[in-house]
N, C-alpha and C positions, 0 to 999 in steps of 0.2 A: 496741954502741950500740942495736941493735934491741931487746935485752932491756930496756934502760932506757926506751925509748919505749913499749914494750908495757906495762911496769909502770906508767908514768905514766898511760897511757891507761886502764888498768884502774882505777887509783885515781880518776880523773876520772869514770868510769862509776859506780863505787860511790857516790861523793859525790853525783852527780846523782840516782841512784836514791833515796838517803836524803832528799835535798831534796824530791823529788817526793812521796815517801811522807809527809813532814812536812806539806807543803802540803795534800794531800788529806785527811789525818786531822784537821787543825786541832786538834791536841792539844798541850798544853804539854810541852816536853822535861823529863824528870825522870830521876833515877838509877834504878838497878834496884830499890832498896828504897823508892822514893818520896820520899826526901829527909827533911829535918827536919820538914816540914809534916805528914808522916804520923804522927809521934809527938807532935804538939802543940806543937812549938817554933816560934814565929813568926819568930825571928831567930837568927843564928849565936851571938850573945852574949845569953843569956837572963837577964842580970843586971838587978835592979831599979834599980840606980844605976850609971852608967857609971864606969869607972876613970879615974884622973887623966890618963893619956895620951889617952884618948878625949875627956875634957872639954877638954883643950888643943886637940885637933884641931877639936872643935866650935866652940870660941871663935875659933880662927883662921879657920875657914870663915865664921863669922858676921861677923867683922871684914872679911873680904874682900868678902862680899856687901854690907855696908853701904858700903864704899868704892866698889864698882862702882855701887851705887845712887846715891851722891852724884855720881859722874861723869856718870851718865846724866841726872840731874836738871839738872846744870850745862850739859850739851850739848844739852838738849832744845830744840827749836824750837817756840815758841808762836805 
């Protein structure tokens, strides 16, 4: 049980040290190679036109947003 507690404590210390380092550096977290931004890709899918699945998801999200907006307008106190 002592080994488990010591290991847990060590992990907490390491996580705390990483958090403090991040706060003081005020630098964005990035991968070791800099991520997709370093090679000029702005998004994960660099397609000019979204695929059919993505279009469906976008349409569904837009419909949900419009439905929520209608509910908010209906419940708004003037």
